[in-house]
N, C-alpha and C positions, 0 to 999 in steps of 0.2 A: 877742354871735349864740346864739340857741337851739341845743343838740346836739342830735342824734339825727335822727331823719326823720319827725316828726307834724308836721302843720299844724296843729293844734290850737291857740286860742288866738293866732295869729298876729297880729302887729302890724302892719299897710298903713304902708308908706312911701312911697307915690306911683308913684314911677316907676326903674328903674334901666338904666343904659347898659350896654352889653360891646361891646368893641374886640376885632375878629378877625381873626386875619392868613388869607389863601390861602395856597396853599402850592405849591412846584415839589418835583417826582421827580427830582432827581438820578441817583438809578439804579432801573429798574424793570424787574425780571426777573419777566418772565409763565409759569408754571409751567401744567401740564393744568389743565383744566377737572374739577374735584373732584364726586362726586356732590349736594352742595345746590347744586352751579350757579356755585357762584367759582372761580376759579381761583387756583390757588397762588400767593402773590406772595412775593418779595425785593424790599422796595424802600426809600430813603432819602430821608424827607421831609426837606420845608426849608421853612419857615415865612418868610414875605416880607411887607414891610410896606407892601403893599397890603392896605388891612384893610376889610371892613364894620361897619359900627356898628351895635349892634341896640339897639333901647330895649322894655321890657317896663313895662306900668304896668296899674294894676286895670282891670275890665272889667265890664260886667254878663253879657257872653259872650265867648267866644274870638273872635277877628277879627285877621287881618295884613293889613299896607299895605306897598307899598315903592316908593322911590323912586330917584332916581340910574341908574347903568351897568346897562342894558338891561332895567329897572324895570318896562316894558309887559308882557314876557314873564314875569314872576317869579308863577307860581302864588300864589296869595291864598284857598287852601282846604285842606283835607287832603290833596292832591298834595304841599304845602310840607313839606320834612323841619323846619323853624324850628317848623311847625305841629302837626307828628307829635310832637316833643319837650316840647311846649308839654303835648298829651294824656298824655304818658307820666310826664313829672314829676309833672303832677296825679295820676295813677293811682297813682305811687309814696306819695302823701303822702296819698289816699283824699280828695281833694278836687276839685271841678268845674272845667277849664282855664280861668276867667273872667280873660283877661288881652287887653290890646288889643300885639299884637307888630308893630314900625316895623321896619324893615331900610333903613338906608341904604347902599346897595351901590356899589364899587368892586372889587369882584372881579369879572369876567365870566362870565355865567351860560352854561352846559354849555361853561366854555372851557376844563377842564381842570386849574383849581387850587381844587378841591374850595369853591367859593362857597356851593353850597346846605347842604354840610356843615358849613363854620363859622357860618351861622346857624343850623343847629339845638343846634351846644356853646354857642354863645352864651345861646340862649334856655335852656337848663338851669343855665350860671351864672346870667344874670340873675334867671329865679326863685329857683332857692336865694338869696340875696340877698335880693330881694323879699318874699317870705315868710318870710324868718328863720328858714329851716329845718337850716343846719347839715348838711345829706346830705354824708355822708364822699365825699373825691376819687373813692377806687375804686369805689364805686356810680356815683358819677356818669359814671366810666369804664364802666362796666359797660351805664350806659342808653345811654351815646355808642356804644358797640360793637353794643348793639340796633339801633339808627337807620339805621348804616350805615356801612359800614369805613373811611370818612375820616374821621367824625365821632370820632373817640379822639384822635386826633392832632392835630385844630385846636382842643380842650382842651388840650395841653399842651404845642404850639407846638414851639421851638427847631429842631433836628436829631434827627432818632431813624429808626434800623432797625424799616422795618413787616415782619412777617412773618404768617404766615396768610394771612387774606386780605386783610392791612394792618390788622387791628387790638390785634396783639400790638409793644407798641412797647418798645426799647431805646434810651434817649436816648446819641447819641454826641456825641462831643468835636468842635466846630469854633472852631479857635484863632481866627479874626478874622472881619471882616464881611465878607461877600459883597457883589459889587455886581450888580445885574441889569437889564439895559430887557426892558420882555415888551411882544409885539405880539399884541393881539386880534385875532383874524380877522373876518370879516365876518359869519359866524352862529356856531351851535355846532354842538356833533358830541355826540350822545348815548354814555354810553359804554358800554352795551350794544351799539350799534351796531358800536363799535371792535373791544372784547372777539370778538364772533362774528366780524369779518374776517379778526384775526389768526389765530383759529382757521381759518377757509378759507384764507389764506392759508400755513399752514402743512400743512393738508391736499394741497397740492399742490406743497409739497416747500422752500417758500423760506417767511421768511428762516430766517439763523441766531440762536440763542438767544443772550442774555448771559453768561458765564461769571460769576465770583462778583464781592459788592461790595467786596472788602477792599482792594483799591489803593485804590479810592475812599475809603475810611475814614479810610485811611491817609494820602492827601492833604488830607482836611479836619482831620484834627488836625494836620498841617504847616501849615496858613493861608495856603498858597500858592495863587493862581488859577491861575497858568500850569501850575502841577501838576496840579490838578485837572480843566481843562478836557478835556484829553484823553481823561477817564475817565467825562465824562458820558454816560447811557447810556437806550434805552428800548424795550424789545419792541414798546410798542404804536406805536412813530413810523411802521414802514411800514405798518400798518393805519390810522394817520391818513394816511398820504401816498397812500395808496391811495383813500383818499373822499375826500380834498380835494387834487389834486394841485397845487394854489397854493402852497402853504403850501411846496413846495419853494422858489420863487422868494422867500418871506420869509427861510427858512433862509439861502438864498446873500445877499441883501440885508444881511442884518443880520452876518454874517460878513464880506464887504466891506466894510463900513462901519467894521470894527475892531474888534466884539468877539472874546474869545477860543475862544468856540467856543457853538454854538446846538443847542435843542433844544426838541420839540414836550413840552410839558409836559404829563403825565399820557397822558389821551385824545385830548389837544388840546380846539380847532386852537390856543389860546394858543402861541405861542413863548419861551422866555425865552432869552434872550443874557446869559451870563456874560463881565463885563467887568476890566479890570485896576483899575478905580478907578473912585471916585467921581465924578470929572471924566470920564473914559472913558465912563462912561456915560449921562453925559449929551450927550456929544459923538455917540455911536452913536446915541442913541435919535431926537435931533434930526435925524440924518441918516436911518434907519431912516424916519423919520415924515414924510419929502418923498419915498421911496420910492415908492411909492403900490403898496405890496406887503401892506399890513395897514390894518384899520377905524382901532384906537386903538396908542398907544404909553406906557407908564408906565414910570416909572424905581423902582428899588424894591433893598432893601439887607436881608439877612439872616445870622444866624436871626433872631427875633423872637420873644419871648414869645407862647402860648396866649391863648387867648380870658381878659379880662381885664376886671373893671369898672373903668368910666372916673368915679374921682372927681367928688362935685358940684361945681360952683362956687360 
């Protein structure tokens, strides 16, 4: 692979496919709105094995198509972060963004699992490989942060403490694999609307804010799901429940099915249920799927790697 960040005399390799995970926020403490419009966050990101696959290939002009989960609602133009990522990478190396992006989606759209951010991270990795650029990881991280608050974590994966607006990452030790059931809502929730709602709720005096994440980090390092379960927390959950009251039924059904704990993932409406084992997750998922409280159920585990090139067959 050529070192440096110039695209001169690059050799086309046809296409590159990158697998990239969705995330669950195990802890999401939301501070006050900053002058730049973002909220100050303290969050613990956790990458799970529900992944999109993004293929980038040579083309005459920039284009994007999507298949799979929620594909009909995926923007296929400059509104899509993956499209913006292609433009940003091309600008970074002084080329036209002449690639075709194909997204095979499993992560729900506007579901609180950062699927759009994941796809953007995947495009950065794929174009770096396709054009044999050798762009350093620190530069990829800087571009990811420019695109959005959740994009850097999708690059890195694993489990990480996020601060600032979520883009400042510190890796966190998670001693074992944790098993999850993910319940997709019937529609999506725009993250901006959920943040606006938590601001509104706080103006009228509720709800209380989360304390610090240290006990949860200790539980992660111990690798004990029963110890982790009561420490899961999300300051945005009251706002998501205010906008989508039916999520209360979903959360209740998951714990009644045997999950150790349930939480709204990020800005929602996906609900994530922590289970004691892989077998327990399958059982909880089966019961939840038949409860009529969500659109789709998936079983996943974490932590997993961030955006990675899929080896050619």
